[in-house]
PDBQT receptor file of N, H, CA, C and O in Angstrom, charges set to zero:
ATOM      1  N   MET A   1       3.137  16.798   3.262  1.00  0.00    +0.000 N 
ATOM      2  CA  MET A   1       3.873  17.521   2.401  1.00  0.00    +0.000 C 
ATOM      3  C   MET A   1       2.933  18.422   1.564  1.00  0.00    +0.000 C 
ATOM      4  O   MET A   1       1.872  17.979   1.124  1.00  0.00    +0.000 OA
ATOM      5  N   ARG A   2       3.323  19.637   1.360  1.00  0.00    +0.000 N 
ATOM      6  H   ARG A   2       4.185  19.996   1.717  1.00  0.00    +0.000 HD
ATOM      7  CA  ARG A   2       2.480  20.589   0.658  1.00  0.00    +0.000 C 
ATOM      8  C   ARG A   2       2.189  20.012  -0.912  1.00  0.00    +0.000 C 
ATOM      9  O   ARG A   2       2.990  19.269  -1.479  1.00  0.00    +0.000 OA
ATOM     10  N   VAL A   3       1.098  20.407  -1.437  1.00  0.00    +0.000 N 
ATOM     11  H   VAL A   3       0.448  21.011  -0.977  1.00  0.00    +0.000 HD
ATOM     12  CA  VAL A   3       0.767  19.937  -2.777  1.00  0.00    +0.000 C 
ATOM     13  C   VAL A   3       1.953  20.399  -3.827  1.00  0.00    +0.000 C 
ATOM     14  O   VAL A   3       2.409  19.614  -4.657  1.00  0.00    +0.000 OA
ATOM     15  N   THR A   4       2.341  21.581  -3.713  1.00  0.00    +0.000 N 
ATOM     16  H   THR A   4       1.971  22.219  -3.038  1.00  0.00    +0.000 HD
ATOM     17  CA  THR A   4       3.498  22.099  -4.642  1.00  0.00    +0.000 C 
ATOM     18  C   THR A   4       4.740  21.300  -4.320  1.00  0.00    +0.000 C 
ATOM     19  O   THR A   4       5.520  21.081  -5.247  1.00  0.00    +0.000 OA
ATOM     20  N   SER A   5       4.992  20.877  -3.208  1.00  0.00    +0.000 N 
ATOM     21  H   SER A   5       4.359  21.055  -2.455  1.00  0.00    +0.000 HD
ATOM     22  CA  SER A   5       6.177  20.054  -2.882  1.00  0.00    +0.000 C 
ATOM     23  C   SER A   5       6.100  18.736  -3.656  1.00  0.00    +0.000 C 
ATOM     24  O   SER A   5       6.999  18.252  -4.344  1.00  0.00    +0.000 OA
ATOM     25  N   GLN A   6       4.899  18.243  -3.436  1.00  0.00    +0.000 N 
ATOM     26  H   GLN A   6       4.169  18.637  -2.878  1.00  0.00    +0.000 HD
ATOM     27  CA  GLN A   6       4.495  16.915  -4.043  1.00  0.00    +0.000 C 
ATOM     28  C   GLN A   6       4.747  16.944  -5.559  1.00  0.00    +0.000 C 
ATOM     29  O   GLN A   6       5.342  16.026  -6.123  1.00  0.00    +0.000 OA
ATOM     30  N   MET A   7       4.321  17.927  -6.143  1.00  0.00    +0.000 N 
ATOM     31  H   MET A   7       3.838  18.673  -5.685  1.00  0.00    +0.000 HD
ATOM     32  CA  MET A   7       4.420  18.088  -7.687  1.00  0.00    +0.000 C 
ATOM     33  C   MET A   7       5.903  18.119  -8.136  1.00  0.00    +0.000 C 
ATOM     34  O   MET A   7       6.348  17.448  -9.067  1.00  0.00    +0.000 OA
ATOM     35  N   VAL A   8       6.645  19.013  -7.334  1.00  0.00    +0.000 N 
ATOM     36  H   VAL A   8       6.283  19.559  -6.578  1.00  0.00    +0.000 HD
ATOM     37  CA  VAL A   8       8.083  19.111  -7.630  1.00  0.00    +0.000 C 
ATOM     38  C   VAL A   8       8.771  17.749  -7.413  1.00  0.00    +0.000 C 
ATOM     39  O   VAL A   8       9.549  17.339  -8.274  1.00  0.00    +0.000 OA
ATOM     40  N   MET A   9       8.515  17.021  -6.288  1.00  0.00    +0.000 N 
ATOM     41  H   MET A   9       7.882  17.354  -5.589  1.00  0.00    +0.000 HD
ATOM     42  CA  MET A   9       9.063  15.721  -5.908  1.00  0.00    +0.000 C 
ATOM     43  C   MET A   9       8.758  14.697  -7.113  1.00  0.00    +0.000 C 
ATOM     44  O   MET A   9       9.655  14.057  -7.664  1.00  0.00    +0.000 OA
ATOM     45  N   ARG A  10       7.371  14.608  -7.471  1.00  0.00    +0.000 N 
ATOM     46  H   ARG A  10       6.643  15.127  -7.024  1.00  0.00    +0.000 HD
ATOM     47  CA  ARG A  10       7.025  13.799  -8.615  1.00  0.00    +0.000 C 
ATOM     48  C   ARG A  10       7.944  13.961  -9.904  1.00  0.00    +0.000 C 
ATOM     49  O   ARG A  10       8.511  13.033 -10.480  1.00  0.00    +0.000 OA
ATOM     50  N   ARG A  11       7.991  15.326 -10.259  1.00  0.00    +0.000 N 
ATOM     51  H   ARG A  11       7.530  16.081  -9.791  1.00  0.00    +0.000 HD
ATOM     52  CA  ARG A  11       8.826  15.649 -11.374  1.00  0.00    +0.000 C 
ATOM     53  C   ARG A  11      10.170  15.245 -11.356  1.00  0.00    +0.000 C 
ATOM     54  O   ARG A  11      10.724  14.777 -12.350  1.00  0.00    +0.000 OA
ATOM     55  N   ALA A  12      10.737  15.410 -10.236  1.00  0.00    +0.000 N 
ATOM     56  H   ALA A  12      10.287  15.791  -9.428  1.00  0.00    +0.000 HD
ATOM     57  CA  ALA A  12      12.137  15.074  -9.907  1.00  0.00    +0.000 C 
ATOM     58  C   ALA A  12      12.329  13.483 -10.104  1.00  0.00    +0.000 C 
ATOM     59  O   ALA A  12      13.287  12.986 -10.695  1.00  0.00    +0.000 OA
ATOM     60  N   ALA A  13      11.343  12.815  -9.557  1.00  0.00    +0.000 N 
ATOM     61  H   ALA A  13      10.565  13.219  -9.077  1.00  0.00    +0.000 HD
ATOM     62  CA  ALA A  13      11.464  11.337  -9.677  1.00  0.00    +0.000 C 
ATOM     63  C   ALA A  13      11.219  10.929 -11.048  1.00  0.00    +0.000 C 
ATOM     64  O   ALA A  13      11.783   9.900 -11.421  1.00  0.00    +0.000 OA
ATOM     65  N   GLU A  14      10.486  11.548 -11.853  1.00  0.00    +0.000 N 
ATOM     66  H   GLU A  14      10.028  12.383 -11.550  1.00  0.00    +0.000 HD
ATOM     67  CA  GLU A  14      10.361  11.214 -13.285  1.00  0.00    +0.000 C 
ATOM     68  C   GLU A  14      11.716  11.423 -14.073  1.00  0.00    +0.000 C 
ATOM     69  O   GLU A  14      12.065  10.705 -15.011  1.00  0.00    +0.000 OA
ATOM     70  N   ASN A  15      12.424  12.476 -13.588  1.00  0.00    +0.000 N 
ATOM     71  H   ASN A  15      12.140  13.059 -12.826  1.00  0.00    +0.000 HD
ATOM     72  CA  ASN A  15      13.720  12.817 -14.201  1.00  0.00    +0.000 C 
ATOM     73  C   ASN A  15      14.859  12.169 -13.590  1.00  0.00    +0.000 C 
ATOM     74  O   ASN A  15      15.980  12.621 -13.820  1.00  0.00    +0.000 OA
ATOM     75  N   ASN A  16      14.678  10.979 -12.699  1.00  0.00    +0.000 N 
ATOM     76  H   ASN A  16      13.767  10.612 -12.512  1.00  0.00    +0.000 HD
ATOM     77  CA  ASN A  16      15.747  10.302 -11.920  1.00  0.00    +0.000 C 
ATOM     78  C   ASN A  16      16.655  11.287 -11.109  1.00  0.00    +0.000 C 
ATOM     79  O   ASN A  16      17.862  11.086 -10.974  1.00  0.00    +0.000 OA
ATOM     80  N   THR A  17      16.035  12.306 -10.606  1.00  0.00    +0.000 N 
ATOM     81  H   THR A  17      15.055  12.469 -10.716  1.00  0.00    +0.000 HD
ATOM     82  CA  THR A  17      16.771  13.244  -9.729  1.00  0.00    +0.000 C 
ATOM     83  C   THR A  17      16.774  12.721  -8.307  1.00  0.00    +0.000 C 
ATOM     84  O   THR A  17      15.765  12.268  -7.767  1.00  0.00    +0.000 OA
ATOM     85  N   SER A  18      17.929  12.804  -7.746  1.00  0.00    +0.000 N 
ATOM     86  H   SER A  18      18.749  13.172  -8.185  1.00  0.00    +0.000 HD
ATOM     87  CA  SER A  18      18.000  12.453  -6.364  1.00  0.00    +0.000 C 
ATOM     88  C   SER A  18      17.820  13.650  -5.312  1.00  0.00    +0.000 C 
ATOM     89  O   SER A  18      17.936  14.828  -5.653  1.00  0.00    +0.000 OA
ATOM     90  N   CYS A  19      17.548  13.274  -4.099  1.00  0.00    +0.000 N 
ATOM     91  H   CYS A  19      17.454  12.318  -3.822  1.00  0.00    +0.000 HD
ATOM     92  CA  CYS A  19      17.171  14.334  -3.052  1.00  0.00    +0.000 C 
ATOM     93  C   CYS A  19      18.347  15.355  -3.032  1.00  0.00    +0.000 C 
ATOM     94  O   CYS A  19      18.196  16.575  -2.980  1.00  0.00    +0.000 OA
ATOM     95  N   ILE A  20      19.563  14.685  -3.079  1.00  0.00    +0.000 N 
ATOM     96  H   ILE A  20      19.686  13.693  -3.121  1.00  0.00    +0.000 HD
ATOM     97  CA  ILE A  20      20.681  15.622  -2.900  1.00  0.00    +0.000 C 
ATOM     98  C   ILE A  20      20.884  16.525  -4.117  1.00  0.00    +0.000 C 
ATOM     99  O   ILE A  20      21.501  17.578  -3.955  1.00  0.00    +0.000 OA
ATOM    100  N   ASP A  21      20.452  16.223  -5.220  1.00  0.00    +0.000 N 
ATOM    101  H   ASP A  21      19.951  15.368  -5.351  1.00  0.00    +0.000 HD
ATOM    102  CA  ASP A  21      20.463  17.137  -6.448  1.00  0.00    +0.000 C 
ATOM    103  C   ASP A  21      19.877  18.490  -6.074  1.00  0.00    +0.000 C 
ATOM    104  O   ASP A  21      20.412  19.540  -6.429  1.00  0.00    +0.000 OA
ATOM    105  N   CYS A  22      18.719  18.437  -5.319  1.00  0.00    +0.000 N 
ATOM    106  H   CYS A  22      18.285  17.584  -5.031  1.00  0.00    +0.000 HD
ATOM    107  CA  CYS A  22      18.036  19.668  -4.977  1.00  0.00    +0.000 C 
ATOM    108  C   CYS A  22      18.405  20.253  -3.548  1.00  0.00    +0.000 C 
ATOM    109  O   CYS A  22      18.329  21.443  -3.244  1.00  0.00    +0.000 OA
ATOM    110  N   HIS A  23      18.795  19.277  -2.771  1.00  0.00    +0.000 N 
ATOM    111  H   HIS A  23      18.857  18.310  -3.019  1.00  0.00    +0.000 HD
ATOM    112  CA  HIS A  23      18.933  19.672  -1.316  1.00  0.00    +0.000 C 
ATOM    113  C   HIS A  23      20.389  19.580  -0.876  1.00  0.00    +0.000 C 
ATOM    114  O   HIS A  23      20.645  19.176   0.258  1.00  0.00    +0.000 OA
ATOM    115  N   LYS A  24      21.311  19.922  -1.685  1.00  0.00    +0.000 N 
ATOM    116  H   LYS A  24      21.102  20.251  -2.606  1.00  0.00    +0.000 HD
ATOM    117  CA  LYS A  24      22.842  19.960  -1.407  1.00  0.00    +0.000 C 
ATOM    118  C   LYS A  24      23.066  20.599  -0.077  1.00  0.00    +0.000 C 
ATOM    119  O   LYS A  24      22.717  21.773   0.043  1.00  0.00    +0.000 OA
ATOM    120  N   GLY A  25      23.609  19.972   0.948  1.00  0.00    +0.000 N 
ATOM    121  H   GLY A  25      23.893  19.019   0.850  1.00  0.00    +0.000 HD
ATOM    122  CA  GLY A  25      23.994  20.542   2.078  1.00  0.00    +0.000 C 
ATOM    123  C   GLY A  25      22.882  21.002   3.043  1.00  0.00    +0.000 C 
ATOM    124  O   GLY A  25      23.190  21.603   4.072  1.00  0.00    +0.000 OA
ATOM    125  N   ILE A  26      21.702  20.757   2.761  1.00  0.00    +0.000 N 
ATOM    126  H   ILE A  26      21.452  20.269   1.925  1.00  0.00    +0.000 HD
ATOM    127  CA  ILE A  26      20.667  21.280   3.580  1.00  0.00    +0.000 C 
ATOM    128  C   ILE A  26      19.955  19.981   4.369  1.00  0.00    +0.000 C 
ATOM    129  O   ILE A  26      19.473  19.019   3.772  1.00  0.00    +0.000 OA
ATOM    130  N   ALA A  27      19.980  20.119   5.634  1.00  0.00    +0.000 N 
ATOM    131  H   ALA A  27      20.372  20.901   6.119  1.00  0.00    +0.000 HD
ATOM    132  CA  ALA A  27      19.409  18.990   6.396  1.00  0.00    +0.000 C 
ATOM    133  C   ALA A  27      18.007  19.522   6.848  1.00  0.00    +0.000 C 
ATOM    134  O   ALA A  27      17.866  20.701   7.174  1.00  0.00    +0.000 OA
ATOM    135  N   HIS A  28      17.113  18.743   6.859  1.00  0.00    +0.000 N 
ATOM    136  H   HIS A  28      17.227  17.786   6.594  1.00  0.00    +0.000 HD
ATOM    137  CA  HIS A  28      15.781  19.098   7.387  1.00  0.00    +0.000 C 
ATOM    138  C   HIS A  28      15.148  17.691   7.933  1.00  0.00    +0.000 C 
ATOM    139  O   HIS A  28      15.523  16.570   7.592  1.00  0.00    +0.000 OA
ATOM    140  N   GLN A  29      14.206  17.971   8.767  1.00  0.00    +0.000 N 
ATOM    141  H   GLN A  29      13.901  18.882   9.045  1.00  0.00    +0.000 HD
ATOM    142  CA  GLN A  29      13.523  16.861   9.462  1.00  0.00    +0.000 C 
ATOM    143  C   GLN A  29      12.506  16.213   8.490  1.00  0.00    +0.000 C 
ATOM    144  O   GLN A  29      11.935  16.818   7.582  1.00  0.00    +0.000 OA
ATOM    145  N   LEU A  30      12.353  14.900   8.796  1.00  0.00    +0.000 N 
ATOM    146  H   LEU A  30      12.816  14.408   9.533  1.00  0.00    +0.000 HD
ATOM    147  CA  LEU A  30      11.228  14.211   8.003  1.00  0.00    +0.000 C 
ATOM    148  C   LEU A  30       9.950  14.768   8.443  1.00  0.00    +0.000 C 
ATOM    149  O   LEU A  30       9.749  15.238   9.563  1.00  0.00    +0.000 OA
ATOM    150  N   SER A  31       9.030  14.682   7.418  1.00  0.00    +0.000 N 
ATOM    151  H   SER A  31       9.193  14.300   6.508  1.00  0.00    +0.000 HD
ATOM    152  CA  SER A  31       7.604  15.107   7.706  1.00  0.00    +0.000 C 
ATOM    153  C   SER A  31       6.970  14.157   8.665  1.00  0.00    +0.000 C 
ATOM    154  O   SER A  31       7.364  12.991   8.712  1.00  0.00    +0.000 OA
ATOM    155  N   ASP A  32       5.976  14.607   9.459  1.00  0.00    +0.000 N 
ATOM    156  H   ASP A  32       5.656  15.553   9.421  1.00  0.00    +0.000 HD
ATOM    157  CA  ASP A  32       5.247  13.636  10.298  1.00  0.00    +0.000 C 
ATOM    158  C   ASP A  32       4.326  12.909   9.390  1.00  0.00    +0.000 C 
ATOM    159  O   ASP A  32       3.446  13.498   8.761  1.00  0.00    +0.000 OA
ATOM    160  N   MET A  33       4.523  11.663   9.322  1.00  0.00    +0.000 N 
ATOM    161  H   MET A  33       5.238  11.185   9.833  1.00  0.00    +0.000 HD
ATOM    162  CA  MET A  33       3.635  10.833   8.440  1.00  0.00    +0.000 C 
ATOM    163  C   MET A  33       2.538  10.122   9.218  1.00  0.00    +0.000 C 
ATOM    164  O   MET A  33       1.934   9.207   8.658  1.00  0.00    +0.000 OA
ATOM    165  N   LYS A  34       2.221  10.482  10.508  1.00  0.00    +0.000 N 
ATOM    166  H   LYS A  34       2.712  11.225  10.964  1.00  0.00    +0.000 HD
ATOM    167  CA  LYS A  34       1.278   9.771  11.351  1.00  0.00    +0.000 C 
ATOM    168  C   LYS A  34      -0.024  10.055  10.647  1.00  0.00    +0.000 C 
ATOM    169  O   LYS A  34      -0.357  11.190  10.306  1.00  0.00    +0.000 OA
ATOM    170  N   GLY A  35      -0.759   8.950  10.442  1.00  0.00    +0.000 N 
ATOM    171  H   GLY A  35      -0.489   8.028  10.719  1.00  0.00    +0.000 HD
ATOM    172  CA  GLY A  35      -2.031   8.949   9.833  1.00  0.00    +0.000 C 
ATOM    173  C   GLY A  35      -2.171   9.315   8.396  1.00  0.00    +0.000 C 
ATOM    174  O   GLY A  35      -3.274   9.502   7.883  1.00  0.00    +0.000 OA
ATOM    175  N   ALA A  36      -0.980   9.420   7.712  1.00  0.00    +0.000 N 
ATOM    176  H   ALA A  36      -0.084   9.268   8.129  1.00  0.00    +0.000 HD
ATOM    177  CA  ALA A  36      -0.916   9.649   6.331  1.00  0.00    +0.000 C 
ATOM    178  C   ALA A  36      -1.053   8.420   5.595  1.00  0.00    +0.000 C 
ATOM    179  O   ALA A  36      -0.645   7.358   6.066  1.00  0.00    +0.000 OA
ATOM    180  N   HIS A  37      -1.611   8.501   4.449  1.00  0.00    +0.000 N 
ATOM    181  H   HIS A  37      -1.942   9.364   4.066  1.00  0.00    +0.000 HD
ATOM    182  CA  HIS A  37      -1.760   7.323   3.507  1.00  0.00    +0.000 C 
ATOM    183  C   HIS A  37      -1.170   7.648   2.090  1.00  0.00    +0.000 C 
ATOM    184  O   HIS A  37      -1.657   8.519   1.368  1.00  0.00    +0.000 OA
ATOM    185  N   ASN A  38      -0.040   6.850   1.734  1.00  0.00    +0.000 N 
ATOM    186  H   ASN A  38       0.355   6.143   2.320  1.00  0.00    +0.000 HD
ATOM    187  CA  ASN A  38       0.541   7.049   0.434  1.00  0.00    +0.000 C 
ATOM    188  C   ASN A  38       0.474   5.708  -0.249  1.00  0.00    +0.000 C 
ATOM    189  O   ASN A  38       1.133   4.737   0.123  1.00  0.00    +0.000 OA
ATOM    190  N   PRO A  39      -0.360   5.706  -1.270  1.00  0.00    +0.000 N 
ATOM    191  CA  PRO A  39      -0.506   4.441  -1.976  1.00  0.00    +0.000 C 
ATOM    192  C   PRO A  39       0.775   3.860  -2.670  1.00  0.00    +0.000 C 
ATOM    193  O   PRO A  39       0.997   2.654  -2.778  1.00  0.00    +0.000 OA
ATOM    194  N   LEU A  40       1.636   4.915  -3.153  1.00  0.00    +0.000 N 
ATOM    195  H   LEU A  40       1.456   5.894  -3.066  1.00  0.00    +0.000 HD
ATOM    196  CA  LEU A  40       2.859   4.469  -3.762  1.00  0.00    +0.000 C 
ATOM    197  C   LEU A  40       3.796   3.858  -2.821  1.00  0.00    +0.000 C 
ATOM    198  O   LEU A  40       4.426   2.857  -3.161  1.00  0.00    +0.000 OA
ATOM    199  N   PHE A  41       3.959   4.460  -1.492  1.00  0.00    +0.000 N 
ATOM    200  H   PHE A  41       3.447   5.273  -1.216  1.00  0.00    +0.000 HD
ATOM    201  CA  PHE A  41       4.713   3.900  -0.569  1.00  0.00    +0.000 C 
ATOM    202  C   PHE A  41       4.201   2.400  -0.077  1.00  0.00    +0.000 C 
ATOM    203  O   PHE A  41       5.000   1.492   0.154  1.00  0.00    +0.000 OA
ATOM    204  N   ASP A  42       2.883   2.273   0.043  1.00  0.00    +0.000 N 
ATOM    205  H   ASP A  42       2.235   3.011  -0.144  1.00  0.00    +0.000 HD
ATOM    206  CA  ASP A  42       2.354   1.040   0.401  1.00  0.00    +0.000 C 
ATOM    207  C   ASP A  42       2.797   0.019  -0.660  1.00  0.00    +0.000 C 
ATOM    208  O   ASP A  42       3.259  -1.069  -0.318  1.00  0.00    +0.000 OA
ATOM    209  N   THR A  43       2.657   0.371  -1.945  1.00  0.00    +0.000 N 
ATOM    210  H   THR A  43       2.281   1.255  -2.223  1.00  0.00    +0.000 HD
ATOM    211  CA  THR A  43       3.124  -0.508  -3.101  1.00  0.00    +0.000 C 
ATOM    212  C   THR A  43       4.597  -0.924  -2.921  1.00  0.00    +0.000 C 
ATOM    213  O   THR A  43       4.956  -2.083  -3.125  1.00  0.00    +0.000 OA
ATOM    214  N   LEU A  44       5.448   0.062  -2.528  1.00  0.00    +0.000 N 
ATOM    215  H   LEU A  44       5.157   1.004  -2.362  1.00  0.00    +0.000 HD
ATOM    216  CA  LEU A  44       6.815  -0.226  -2.404  1.00  0.00    +0.000 C 
ATOM    217  C   LEU A  44       7.080  -1.228  -1.235  1.00  0.00    +0.000 C 
ATOM    218  O   LEU A  44       7.821  -2.199  -1.391  1.00  0.00    +0.000 OA
ATOM    219  N   VAL A  45       6.445  -0.955  -0.059  1.00  0.00    +0.000 N 
ATOM    220  H   VAL A  45       5.844  -0.166   0.068  1.00  0.00    +0.000 HD
ATOM    221  CA  VAL A  45       6.552  -1.735   1.103  1.00  0.00    +0.000 C 
ATOM    222  C   VAL A  45       6.098  -3.086   0.735  1.00  0.00    +0.000 C 
ATOM    223  O   VAL A  45       6.737  -4.043   1.170  1.00  0.00    +0.000 OA
ATOM    224  N   SER A  46       4.990  -3.292  -0.072  1.00  0.00    +0.000 N 
ATOM    225  H   SER A  46       4.470  -2.514  -0.425  1.00  0.00    +0.000 HD
ATOM    226  CA  SER A  46       4.479  -4.635  -0.406  1.00  0.00    +0.000 C 
ATOM    227  C   SER A  46       5.335  -5.392  -1.307  1.00  0.00    +0.000 C 
ATOM    228  O   SER A  46       5.389  -6.620  -1.236  1.00  0.00    +0.000 OA
ATOM    229  N   ALA A  47       6.018  -4.704  -2.167  1.00  0.00    +0.000 N 
ATOM    230  H   ALA A  47       5.974  -3.707  -2.225  1.00  0.00    +0.000 HD
ATOM    231  CA  ALA A  47       6.903  -5.230  -3.180  1.00  0.00    +0.000 C 
ATOM    232  C   ALA A  47       8.246  -5.682  -2.489  1.00  0.00    +0.000 C 
ATOM    233  O   ALA A  47       8.885  -6.637  -2.930  1.00  0.00    +0.000 OA
ATOM    234  N   ALA A  48       8.635  -4.981  -1.421  1.00  0.00    +0.000 N 
ATOM    235  H   ALA A  48       8.116  -4.205  -1.063  1.00  0.00    +0.000 HD
ATOM    236  CA  ALA A  48       9.834  -5.374  -0.623  1.00  0.00    +0.000 C 
ATOM    237  C   ALA A  48       9.537  -6.268   0.450  1.00  0.00    +0.000 C 
ATOM    238  O   ALA A  48      10.491  -6.639   1.134  1.00  0.00    +0.000 OA
ATOM    239  N   HIS A  49       8.302  -6.716   0.746  1.00  0.00    +0.000 N 
ATOM    240  H   HIS A  49       7.527  -6.414   0.190  1.00  0.00    +0.000 HD
ATOM    241  CA  HIS A  49       8.045  -7.546   1.735  1.00  0.00    +0.000 C 
ATOM    242  C   HIS A  49       8.731  -8.976   1.437  1.00  0.00    +0.000 C 
ATOM    243  O   HIS A  49       8.553  -9.574   0.376  1.00  0.00    +0.000 OA
ATOM    244  N   GLY A  50       9.509  -9.441   2.455  1.00  0.00    +0.000 N 
ATOM    245  H   GLY A  50       9.654  -8.955   3.317  1.00  0.00    +0.000 HD
ATOM    246  CA  GLY A  50      10.006 -10.733   2.307  1.00  0.00    +0.000 C 
ATOM    247  C   GLY A  50      11.487 -10.785   1.634  1.00  0.00    +0.000 C 
ATOM    248  O   GLY A  50      12.169 -11.809   1.603  1.00  0.00    +0.000 OA
ATOM    249  N   LEU A  51      11.846  -9.640   1.149  1.00  0.00    +0.000 N 
ATOM    250  H   LEU A  51      11.291  -8.808   1.174  1.00  0.00    +0.000 HD
ATOM    251  CA  LEU A  51      13.198  -9.495   0.579  1.00  0.00    +0.000 C 
ATOM    252  C   LEU A  51      14.320  -9.454   1.628  1.00  0.00    +0.000 C 
ATOM    253  O   LEU A  51      14.062  -8.967   2.729  1.00  0.00    +0.000 OA
ATOM    254  N   THR A  52      15.458  -9.897   1.383  1.00  0.00    +0.000 N 
ATOM    255  H   THR A  52      15.667 -10.293   0.489  1.00  0.00    +0.000 HD
ATOM    256  CA  THR A  52      16.513  -9.826   2.411  1.00  0.00    +0.000 C 
ATOM    257  C   THR A  52      17.694  -9.280   1.731  1.00  0.00    +0.000 C 
ATOM    258  O   THR A  52      17.888  -9.463   0.529  1.00  0.00    +0.000 OA
ATOM    259  N   LEU A  53      18.467  -8.625   2.471  1.00  0.00    +0.000 N 
ATOM    260  H   LEU A  53      18.310  -8.476   3.447  1.00  0.00    +0.000 HD
ATOM    261  CA  LEU A  53      19.692  -8.046   1.885  1.00  0.00    +0.000 C 
ATOM    262  C   LEU A  53      20.923  -9.054   2.179  1.00  0.00    +0.000 C 
ATOM    263  O   LEU A  53      21.227  -9.498   3.286  1.00  0.00    +0.000 OA
ATOM    264  N   GLU A  54      21.497  -9.289   1.079  1.00  0.00    +0.000 N 
ATOM    265  H   GLU A  54      21.250  -8.928   0.180  1.00  0.00    +0.000 HD
ATOM    266  CA  GLU A  54      22.682 -10.264   1.160  1.00  0.00    +0.000 C 
ATOM    267  C   GLU A  54      23.820  -9.699   0.319  1.00  0.00    +0.000 C 
ATOM    268  O   GLU A  54      23.650  -8.924  -0.622  1.00  0.00    +0.000 OA
ATOM    269  N   ASN A  55      24.973 -10.147   0.735  1.00  0.00    +0.000 N 
ATOM    270  H   ASN A  55      25.111 -10.777   1.500  1.00  0.00    +0.000 HD
ATOM    271  CA  ASN A  55      26.152  -9.670  -0.085  1.00  0.00    +0.000 C 
ATOM    272  C   ASN A  55      26.378 -10.624  -1.201  1.00  0.00    +0.000 C 
ATOM    273  O   ASN A  55      26.942 -11.698  -0.995  1.00  0.00    +0.000 OA
ATOM    274  N   GLN A  56      25.978 -10.288  -2.316  1.00  0.00    +0.000 N 
ATOM    275  H   GLN A  56      25.519  -9.416  -2.483  1.00  0.00    +0.000 HD
ATOM    276  CA  GLN A  56      26.038 -11.075  -3.562  1.00  0.00    +0.000 C 
ATOM    277  C   GLN A  56      27.176 -10.634  -4.481  1.00  0.00    +0.000 C 
ATOM    278  O   GLN A  56      27.261  -9.436  -4.753  1.00  0.00    +0.000 OA
ATOM    279  N   GLN A  57      27.991 -11.437  -4.943  1.00  0.00    +0.000 N 
ATOM    280  H   GLN A  57      27.922 -12.410  -4.723  1.00  0.00    +0.000 HD
ATOM    281  CA  GLN A  57      29.041 -11.084  -5.752  1.00  0.00    +0.000 C 
ATOM    282  C   GLN A  57      29.020 -11.718  -7.054  1.00  0.00    +0.000 C 
ATOM    283  O   GLN A  57      29.910 -11.481  -7.870  1.00  0.00    +0.000 OA
TER     284      GLN A  57
């Protein structure tokens, strides 16, 4: 992802903006993440490790 895109995405996340808010009706392919390292994503994956989805009411 380009640096300018990263900056915009970070600002959107800080404002609790969803992808759809900016990309209404636009479909695009996911970026090629091969070899990429994203510490925030690694933290998210680590935090989610061991969690299961259950129907809780």
